[in-house]
N, C-alpha and C positions, 0 to 999 in steps of 0.2 A: 584698141581700148575704146569703149563707148564714152562719149562726152557726157558729163553730168548735166542734169537739167539746170537751167539758169537759176531758178529759185533756190535749189540745193547748194549751188556754188556760192551764192550770196550768204547763205547761212553758215557754210563751213569756213569761209575766209576769216571772219572774226574769231571763230573757234580756234583755228590753227594759229592765228596771229597772237591770241592770248597765250597759248601754250608754246609759242616760239617754234612751231614745227618740230617739237621734241620727238626723238626716236623712242622706241619701246624701251621701258625700264628706266628712262631718265626721270629724275625727281624734280618736282616743281614746288618743293617745300619752302615755307616762309623762312626768311633769315632771322634768326634769333638776335635780338638786341636787348641786353640787360641794362635797365636804368636804375640807378641808386638815387633816391630822392632824399633831400635833407629832412623833410617831415611830410606828413600826409595832410594836405590842406586844400580847401576850395580855392586857395590862392593860385593853385596850379590847374584850374579848371580846363583850360584849352587842351592840356595833355590828356586828361581823363575823358574829355569829349572825343578826342582823336582815337583813344583806345576803345571806348564803348560804341562809337558809331562806325567802327571798322575802317577808319581812315588809314591807320597803320597797315592793316591787311591789304588795303587797296594799293599800297606802295610796296607790297611784297615783304612786309616785316612782321615778325612775331615779337612784339614789345612786352617785356616782362619787368614790372615795376616792383621794387622793394624799398622799404622805409629804413634808412640808415640812422635816423634819429641824431642828426648833427652833421654840420658841414665838414668837420674834420674826418668823420667816418666815411662821408661820400668821397673825399679826396683819397683816402686809403683804398677804397674799393676800386676807384679808377686807376690809380697807380699800380695796384697789385694785379689788375686784370680780372677782378671779380665782377666788374661792370664795364660795359663798353662806353656808357654815357652816364655822367653824373649831373644831377640837378641841385645846384647850391648857389650860394652867394659868390660873385666873381672875386671877392676878397681872398678866397681860398687859393685861387690861382696866383694872386699877387704875393701872398705869403710864401707859396712854394717857390716862386721866382726869386724872391729876396733871399731865401735860404740857400739858393744855388743848387737845388736838387737836380740830378741828371735827368730824371723823368720830367717831361715837359707837358703837363696838362694845359690845354688851351680852351678858351671860351669860343664857341662857334655858333652861338645863337642866344638871344635874350628873350626871356619869357615874361618877366614882370618889370614894371617901370617906377615903382615906388615901394616904400616900406609897407608890408601887409599886416602889420600888427596894430592892435587897438589898445588904448590905455583903459584898464579896468579899475573901477573903484569899488569899495565894499557896499556902498549905498547909492541909491538913485540920486543924481545931482544935476538937475536941468540947468542950473546956473553955474556950472563948473567953469572956473578960470584957471589958467596955468599957475597963477599966483597961489592957488590952493595947495600946490605941491610944496610950498615953503615949509621946511622942517620935517617933511615926510620921507618915508623910505619907499623906493620903487624897485620891485623885483623885475629885472630886465633880461634874464638869461646869462649865458656865460660871457666872460671877458673875450673881446676880439670878434664876437659875432655881430653881424649887421644889425639885428634887432636892438642890441644894447648901444652900439655905436651911433646908429641913426637917431635913437631917442636922445642920447646925450647931445648930439649935434643940434637937433631940432630945439631942444630946450635952451641950448646956448644961444641960438638965434633969437629966442624969446627973452633973453636976459637972465636965464637961470643957470647956475653953474653947479655941477656935481660936487658934493662934499663941502659946499658953501651954503647953497640954498636948499639942497635936498641931498639925501643919501641914495646912492645907486648900488644895489645889491647885485654883484656879478659872480656869485658863488654857486648858482644853481643852473644846471643845463636847461635850455629853453623848453625841452619836452617835459620837464618836471615842474615848471613854473606854476601851472594851474593848481597842481596838487599841493605845492608848498604854500601858495597864497590861500587856498581854501583851508589849509591847516593853521593859518594864523600868521604866516610870515609876511611882513611888509604892509604898507598902507595902500599901495597901488601895485599893479603888475601889468605886463604886456602879454597879449594872447593873439594868436592867429585865428582865422575862421576855419572851420565852423565852431571851434572850441569857444570862442568869445560869445557868439550868439547862443550857443547851448548853455553856457554858464549863466548868461543873463536870463534866459528863459526859465532856468531852474530857480531863479530868485536868489542867486548867490552873490550877485554884484551887478554893476552896470557899466556900459561903455560910456566913457566921458570924453574921449578924444581919439582921433585917427592919427597915428604916428606918420602915416603916409602923407596926409594933408599938411601936417606940421613940418615934415622934413623935405617935402617937394620931390621933384623928379630925381631918381637915382637908379642905375641898373642893378636892381636888388637881387634877382634870381636869374641864373643863366644855365645853359647846357654846356657841359665840360667834357672833353675827351682828350686822351693822350694824342700828341701830334702824330705819332706813328699810326694810330688808328685812323685819324682824319686823312692821312696821306694814302693809306692802303684801302680805305673804305669810304672815300669821299662821296660816292653815289649813295651809299646807305645813309650817311649823315644827312645828305641833301633830301633824300626821301623822308627821313624822320622829321626834318624841319617842315617839309611840305605838308605833312599830316598835322603838325602842330599849328601851322598857319591856317589850315582849313578849320581846325578846332576853334581858333580865335575868332575867325569870321562867323562861324556858326553861333558862337557865344554872343557876339555883338548884334547880330542881325535876326536871330530866331526869336520866337516868342519865349518869354522868360520861363513859362511852365514846361516848354519843350526842352529848354536848356537844362532845367532842373532834372527832368527825366533822363537826360543823356549823361548826367553827372552821378546820379544816385547809385548805379551799380558799383561805383568805386567807394561808396560810403554806406555799405550794407548795415542796416540797423539804425541809421540816422533818420531823424525826422525831416521830411521833405520841406516842411515850413522853415526849419532852421537852415537847411541848405539854400533855400530860396533867399532868405534874408542875408545870408553870408555872401552869395553871389551879387546881390543887389548892392550890398555895402561896398564890394570891391569895384563894381562897375562905376558906382558913384564917385569914387576917389581916383578913377583912372588907373587902377592897379595893373591891368593887363597891357603888356606892350603891344602896340599896333604893328610893330615891325620887328623882325628878328635881328636887325642890324643894331649894333651898339655904337652910339656916337662917341667921338673922342671927348667932347665937352662933358657928357654925362659920366664918362670914365674918370675924367679929371676931378669931378665933384665927389665921386666915390673915394678917390685917393685923398682928397681933402678931409673927408669924414673920418677915414681910417687914421690919418695923420693927427687929426685933432684929438682922437681917442688915445693917442700915444702908442698905437700899435704899429706905427711905421715911422721911421726917422724922416725928418723934414727934407733931408738931402738924398733920400733914397732914389735911385735911378731906375724908374720903372717905365719902360717904353711900351706904349699902347700896342704897337704892332707885334711886340714880342709875346704878348699874352692874350691878345684878342685877334681872332681870324674871322674877318667879315666876308671872306670869299664865298663860303657856302650859303650864308643867308642872302647874299646878293644874287646868287644863282636862283634861289627860291623866289625872290621878288621878280626876277626876270622871267621865270617860268610862268608865274601867275599873270604877269602883264601881257603875256602872249595868248592867253586862253579866255 
């Protein structure tokens, strides 16, 4: 057999390396990973960047994202096997653990580092003070959800107590809050981006405060999967987080207009100006987690918030290592530290 010319050998080596020297008929199809997100928001921009810039494909994954419209629905999708990965508040995993369910969803990566909702008033108010909430009604989403609980906790830190200084409406699902508020319910409400910026741009109300700034650092949104999935598909979970981490670094380091362009395909029909404003608002308050690792201190603060909202008994025994698995995010950080 004749030897191949050196230049052709150099070309073919990476070709065969990429395809793993597969034999004829073997498939190199991407691995499907279904993600159930709690809502569709610019709050999760690193994930959309990873999707639209092909970072998931670079990792051999075909990531398919669907909107569950609620953390309870995300948990149902994960437990039932309708989704491999859920994106929701870590409190859902805590609730599941307290209930003693046999299925064991586990947090394996953090995406956001504070509350992503903004307090919306009906009129522009450049001199807004939290004391202006005295005697008012705030529509904050459903009971037990992080938006409502973080708001209540943040206002408590500021000296305002629910049902004493103000009324907290917990009867409306978070995804329906904007419509209810526009229809006349409440004096204030909370909204995520880009809904908040779009609402303001339409002249329907104004952003008067950031709940993230008021509430401080808290592991607000995280990636969740059944422990069985993480055990049997740990490499896929690691690859997923690697793409997310690349998405975060692009968001923080790239030109803002390039960032907007990389997010827009996930928000077809939205105004690029609104998306830009939303992303800038989140960057300004440090909403995006710089590391997929969740600290035990931040987890304890989340437990404190849930307990304060009377959604968890004070003596509830919730072990950090029982619901949070930092093994995979640590591998991701180690991977990027070596390249």
